[in-house]
N, C-alpha and C positions, 0 to 999 in steps of 0.2 A: 180403806176407803180411796185413797189415791190411785191405787192399782186399779181398783173396780172402775172408777170414773175414766181411767186411761184405757180400759179395754173397751168402755162404751163409746168413747170417743173414736177409737179406732173402727169399731163396727158401724158407726155412723158415716164416717168419712169413706169407709171401702164401699159402701152401699151406694154412695151418692153419685160415683161415677166408674166407668170401666177403667181396669189399669193394665199396665203391662209391667212385668217384673223381670229384674235384671240382676245379676247376669240370668243367662237362660240355664234351665236345669242341666244342659249337657256341657256347660262351662266347667272347665278344670284348670286351676293353675298350673302353667307350664315354665320349664327352664327357660330362661333367656337365650335364644340361640347364639347371640353374641358372646355370651360369656366364656372364657376359657376354663376348662376343667383343673388347669393348674393354678389358677388364682386363689391366693391364700391371704388372709388379713395379717397386716403388719406393716412396718416402716412409716415412713413420711413423704409426701409429695409437696415441695415448695414450688408454690406458682407466683408469677407475676401477674398482679391483678389491678394493674392502673393506678390511678391515683386514691387517696383515702377517701370513702365515701362520706357523705354528711350523715348517714344513719345506716344501721344494718336492718332497719324496719322495712321491709319491702313494701308495705302498704304507704310509707312515708317517702320513701327514695326508690322510684321506679326506674331501676336499671338493671343490665344483665347480670352485674356481679352480685348486687343485694339480692335479687332473686334467687341466685344459685345457692348463696349461704342460707337464706330465709327457708328455702325448700329442704334444705339439709337438716334443718332444726324442727320444722312444722310440717304436718302432713295436711293432706286435704281429704275430704270424703271419699272421692274415688280418684283414680289414677288412669294414666291413658298408656296402652301397650306400646313400648318404644318401636315394634315393628308393624303391627296391625292397625295402630291408632285407635283401636277400639277400647272403650271404657271398661275398667275392671275394679274391684273391690281395693280401697284402704282402708280409712277408718271405717268406712260403712261396708258392711259385708253383704248388704243388698239393698236396691232402691226400686221404687215404683214411679212410673211415669201414668197419669191420666191421659184418655184418649184424646181429650181436648188439648193436650200437652202443654197445661198450665198447671197442674199439681205435680209436685215432687216429693216423695215421702223416703227418707233414708232412715236406715236401721243400723245403728253403729254396733261394731263388733264389741260384745262385752268384754273381750280380752284386751282392747286398746287401753293403754296407761301412759299417763304422764310420767316424766322420768322420777318424779317424787312418789311414784304409786299410786296417787289418786287416778281413779277412772276416768275415761274421757266420756263427756255425757253431753247431752243435747243441750244442756244450759250453756256450755262452752260455745258450741255453735251458734247459738242466738246472740250470746254476748258478743262475739267476733263480728257478726254481721251487724249488729246495731251499732258497734264501734266504727266500723267502716263508713256507716250512712250517717254517724252524727254530723251534722253541718259543721260543728267546729273543729273537726278533725281534718287534717290537710291530706284526706285519701282521694283526690279528684278522680285519678285516673281509674281507680277501683270501683267508684260510684257508677260508672257509665253503664256497666252490665247488671250490677245489683239493684239499681234503682227500679228496674222492671219488677222487682218483687215487693209484695208486703212484708213486713217483719215476721219471721218464721214462727210457727207455733210449736211449742214443746208439747208432744203427745204423751210421751213419758220419758224416762230416763235415758232411754236408748232409741228413741224414735222421734224425728223432727221432719215438720212438713213445711215446705215452701210454696206458696202460690203464687204465679206470676200474673202480672196486668196484662201482660200481652204475650202472644205466641212469639216466639224466636228459636231460631236454629241453635242459638248459643245458651240458651237457658240452663241446660243442664250442665254443661261446662262452666258456667258461670258461678252456679252456687256449688256445685260438686268440686270444682277446682279451687275453693276459697280454702286457703291455709288457716287451721284453727288454733286459737290462742287459748291458754289456760285462763279461764275466769277468775278464778281463786288467787291468782297471782297479781293480775293486772286491772281488776275491775275498780279500784280504788285510786289508781294513779291517771294523771293526765296523759292521754294516749299520743299526744304531739310529743311527749318527752321520752316515749319508749323508743330508744334509740340503740343502746348498745348494751344494754344489760338483759339477758334472757335466761334466767337461774332455771326455768323448768320448761323443758321441751318434750316433744313427742316422737320425733325422727331419728333417724340412724346417725346422727352427730349431735354434740352438744358444744357450745363455747367453752373453749380451754382458756385462752389468753388473748387479750387485746392489748397492744401497744400503740398507743394512738400516733397515727400517722406512719407508723412502719410496719405493723403486720397484724393480722387476725389469725388465730389458730383454733381449728375444730378438732374435737377428739372423738374418736368412734365410740360408740355405745354398745358394749357387747351384749348387755342385757335390754337392749332394744324389743320392744313387745312384738315385733313382726320378724325378729331375726331368723325364725326358724322356717318362714314363709319360703317355698320353693323357687318363687319368682324372684326373689333378692339373693340367692345363694350366688356367690362370685361378683356380688355388685357391692360397691362402698368397702374397698379392702384396706385402705390406708388407715393405720391407727391416728395418723396427724396429717391434717390438711392445712398445710400454712400458707395463707394468701398474703403476698408481699407487696408493700405499696412505694411507689416511686412517682415523684412529681414529674420526672422526666424519663422518658422511653430510653434514651441513650444511656443513661446511668443504670437502668435496669438491665439493660443488655451487657454492660461490662460485668454486673453482679452475677449474671446468668454464665459467663464465660469463665468466671472465677469459681463457679460451682456453688455459688449461694442460693441459686434458684435452679430448680430441677427441669421445669417444663417452661418455654417461652414462646407463646404464639407470636407470629410475625405479621405486623399491620404496616410496615414501611418498606417498600421496595427496595431502597438503597440499602438496607441492612441486608435483606434477603440476596441481592445481587453481589454487593460488595464485600460483606463483612462475614460471611459463612464459608470461608476457607481458611487454611492453615492447619497446622499440625492436628489439632483437636478433632477437625472435621475429616481430614484425610485419613487419619487412623480409626475413624469411626468411635471415637469416645463421645462425640456429639452426634446425633441422627438427625438430618435434614430431610424432611418429607413434606410433600405436597399431596393432600387428601381429597379426593373427589366422592362425594356421597349425594345425598338427598336434602342438604340443609337448605331451607328456604332462603331467598335472597331479599334482603331489604334494601334500603336505599340511604344515599347520605347527601348533604347539600347544604347551601347557605340558606338558612330559615331567614325570611323576612317579616318583620312584625308588620302585619297589614292594618293595624288598629290606629295607626298615626301617620301624617304626613312625614315625608313624601313618599312612604311605602304603601299608602293607600292607593296610590295612583298606578294602574296596571301598566302604563307607559314606562314608569320608571322602573318598574320590577323588571319588565321585558328587557329594557336596556341594560341593567344589571347583568341579566342573564346573558344577553350578547356580548358583554364586554370581559368574559372570562374566558381566556384561552386555554381550554381543557387539554387541546392536544398538544400544545407546547408543554404543558405541566405534565402530561403523560409521557411525553418523549424524555425531556431534560430532567426532571425530578423522579420519574418514576419508571423508566427503562420500559416503557410501554408494556407494563406488566398488567394494566387495567383495561376493562371495557367502560366505555362513557355511558352514563345513564340517559336512555330515553324516555323513561318511564317510572312512575312511583310503585308499579309493580311488575318488575322485570320478568318474573318467573311465570307471568301469566301470558306470555308472548313467546314465539317462535321467531327463527330469524327471518322468515319470509313474510311475517305479519308485524314486525316491529315499528314503532313510531320513527318518524325521520330525527336526524339529529340536530340539536339546535346549535347554529354554528357561532363561531367568532366573528362578529360583524359591527366594526365601529361606525361605519357609516350609516348602518339602518339604526344602531345605537343612538347615535347624534341625532337623527330627524325624531326619534320617539320623545327624546329629551326635549327637543324644540317644539314639538306639538305639544308638551306637557307645560309649556310655559318658560322654560329654563333658557336663558340666554348667556352668551359669555360676556363676562365684563372685560372690555378689552386692557384694562390696566393690570388685572390679576390672572387673565387667562382662565379664571375659574367660572363656572355656571352659577347664575343666579336667577331668583325669581323673587320679586317684590323686594329687592335688595338683599335678601338673604342667601347666602352661599349653599350650594348644594353639598353637604357634608354626611357622611354616612358613618356612624359608630359601629366598629365590628367587637363583638364581645367574645374573648377567646378564653380557653381553659388549658392549652398546651402549647409549650413553646414549638413543638413540632409542625405546626400549622403555619408558623412565621414565613418559611420560605414560599409558600403557596400565597400568602396574602401579599408578599413583596411583589409578585408577578402581576397579582391583580391590581394592586395599588398603583402601579406603573401604567397600566392601561386605563384605568379610571382617571387618574391624573391627566392622561393624554386627550380626554375628551372634556376634563375641566370639573372632575368630581374629586373631592378630598375623603381619604379614607383614614379615619382615626380608630387605632387598635387599643381596646382595653383587655389588659390580661388579669384573670382571676383564678384561682384553684377550682378543681371540680367541685367541692360544697358549696362555695360561694357562687359558683355558675349555676348550680342547681337550684339555689334559693332564687336567684333572679329568673330562671325559667318557670318557677311556681308562680310568680306574680306576673310573668310577661314583662319583667323589667329590662328589656334590650330593644335595640333596633335591628341588629342582624348578627347572626352567630352561626358556626359550624355545628350541626346537629345530624347524628348516624342513628338509623333505626334500624333494629332487627324485623325480621318477617316472621309471622305466624304460620303455622303448617293450613290454618283456615282464616281466610281473608275477613277481617271484620273492619270497615271503614269508617264506622260511628265514631270511636273514641277520638280519632285525629281530624276528620273531616266535616262532621255534623255541626251546623251553625250553632246548636244549642252548646256545645262544647267550647266553643270559642270565649267564653266568659266563664269557664269553671276553672279556677287556680289549681295548680298541681295537675292539669290535665295533658294531654297530649296534642290539642290542638294550639301549639304554641305559636303560629302564625297568624290566628284570629281567621281563618277562611271561613267563608260564607257564602252559600249558594242554594237557592231554593231548589234547583233543579237536582243538584246532588242530594239535598235531604229527601227529596221524592223517591231517589234511587236507592238511598240508605233504608228508607222505611219498606221499599218494595222488597229488597232481598232479606229482611227479617224473618218472613214466613216460610222462605224457600229453603227446603232441606236437601237439595240436589247441589252438591258442590260444584258441578261444571256450569249450572245456569247462575249461581252466585258469582262465579267468576266471570262470566260475560256481563254481569253488571258492573263489577269491578273495572272491568275495562273501559265500560262507557264513562264511569266516574272519573278514571284516569285522563279522559281526554279533555273533561272540565279543568281538571289540575293543570294539564300541560298547557292550557289556554290561558289560566288564571295565574299562573306562575307564582306559586306561595315560597317555593323554594329556587334557588339557584342548583340545578342539579349537577353532581359531579361524577363520581365513577365508583366502581366495585370490582370485586374478583368471584369468581363460582367456585371455589376450593378452599381449603384451610391449609395455612403455611405454619408448619410446626418445627421447633427446635427441642430436643431432649437429650439430657444425658443416658447413654446406652447402658442402663442398669435396671429397666423396668420390663415386666412382663406386659404385654399388649394383645388385645385379641388380633385376629389375622386382619381385620377391618381397620385396626387401629382406634377409630371413633366409631359411634353409633350411626345409624342409618341417617338420621333427620339432624345431628347434633354438630356443633364446633368442637373447640378444644376443650370445653367444659364436660364433655362426656368422657375425657380421659379420667376425671377425678373418681368416676363410678365405676369404669371397666379396666383400668390399669390396676397393676399390683406390684409391691415391692418383691423382687427377687433377689435373695441373698447370694446366690451362685453368681448372677449377673453383675451384681454390685462388687463382689470379690474380684472377679474378672476385670472389670474397670479399674478398680483400685490397683491390681498387679500391673495391668496394661499402662497405666499412668507411671507407676513407679519404673517400669524397665523398659518405657517407651516403645511399646508393642502395639501391633495393630489388633483390632477387634474385629469380628465378623460384622459386615455391613447389614443393612436393611433396606428394602427396596426405596428408591428416591419419588416413586409415585404410587399412591395407593387409589384404586379404583373399587368403590363398594359393590358395584354390581357384577364386577369381574370375580371377586373373592366369592360373595355370597349370591349364588344365582338364585333368582326370584322364581 
């Protein structure tokens, strides 16, 4: 009877609107062109992964490391081709979209299985969606895109239908990219407490070991249900992925040089310039490479909480921006390795059409602060308003920021502003960010391939805990622009709108923008096989987890070379994706 009713439901829904079916009839799974035919499963890759996170549940802790681990454990309905950026089947073998672009029906591959052999069903998908959208759950940033939908309808065991409340270019990616959790494992648990225990998974890896504060290791699943799919041949090769945590990057670097870590991405110019010399580098035991590809460029800066005085005053925010000597920091601390930010969307501009650079200008800053009502106390030399000194509390999660803040603090003090530094670890910092319990902090944001300004810049997101609008930015004109881009499926037209939004952001100064680089700096021990491009087309160092492999011959050669003090063959210092893989 249930099957009969499901058939009737499908007939009714299919007749109520015209549909498009994906993938198209001529689609065939293809081998990833970046995969090296020599890639074989085996071995371990030990990776420096920063500080220990507050959770491994990506829905509760929205950061790049947790996203990578969670994505290795759990799959989504559809995937994106890493070269063409076209959507392809994953848990869903096909899907349909109504002509009005509001109804999305997914047909789950009947072969899809959880690691405990339970089938993956529509009920898992509905439960995952409902858990994310539950107001009690701290999943704020993920609610932004999913709240455009009603709770999905289970049409049968392998068919589920999402209906959007509005047309949006991101709708397919929002529901199709949602990583699905096993209902039968988690439905009776408090979702906010699902942090480090994931006994049942669907993806190519499973949790092996967690040593709190030290490392997390993932184990390759030889019996992953999609293991034989030609698209995944030569991908996810390491038997063990070991993510090692260090509170201090300098200590992590020392562990890398001792061989405890295999792959070390460099985010500190001093290490790259001064500490990558000596025997291990000269003899090519450690490889040093700069990799240019199509990785989107994000932004970083000092986020200012605009919800409370004095940072609710744009004159104060502008003054704080004018008081950072970025050129001095770049020259004295970073060896001029970085470009200075001019935009929140750097990769939407070319050299001829970039924004003007915000200068270091104490005179202009003093005038703005005076106009905002802050006057110098002749006794203390500090700025005051209504007898209250102008003091800024800066929340930091890393000691590596202190040398930058020392320069900033000196220049702030010179005009009469006190800077108080509050140190916390990453987990505690993240909890403060969830509730916007900060005044000023250093925040770095990655960039998506397709720009979506809503989560970070829409006014409604300023009051959503655990969201991305940490500054509390609100602007009615920006809201109109965000609404305007929702129904535009032309990427270039959406990018033009993002540039308009960028101008409002530049004027409003929610961040003291800092600097960035347009390449990836990698150090790794010379014992791994890599594709010629080293990294993927759009990826950073994290793509190494998937495309590299353990090469026992290279590992043996490295061991012998270190024992006998011999040189190994080098590898290119600079990798340019476009030169290697002609498009």
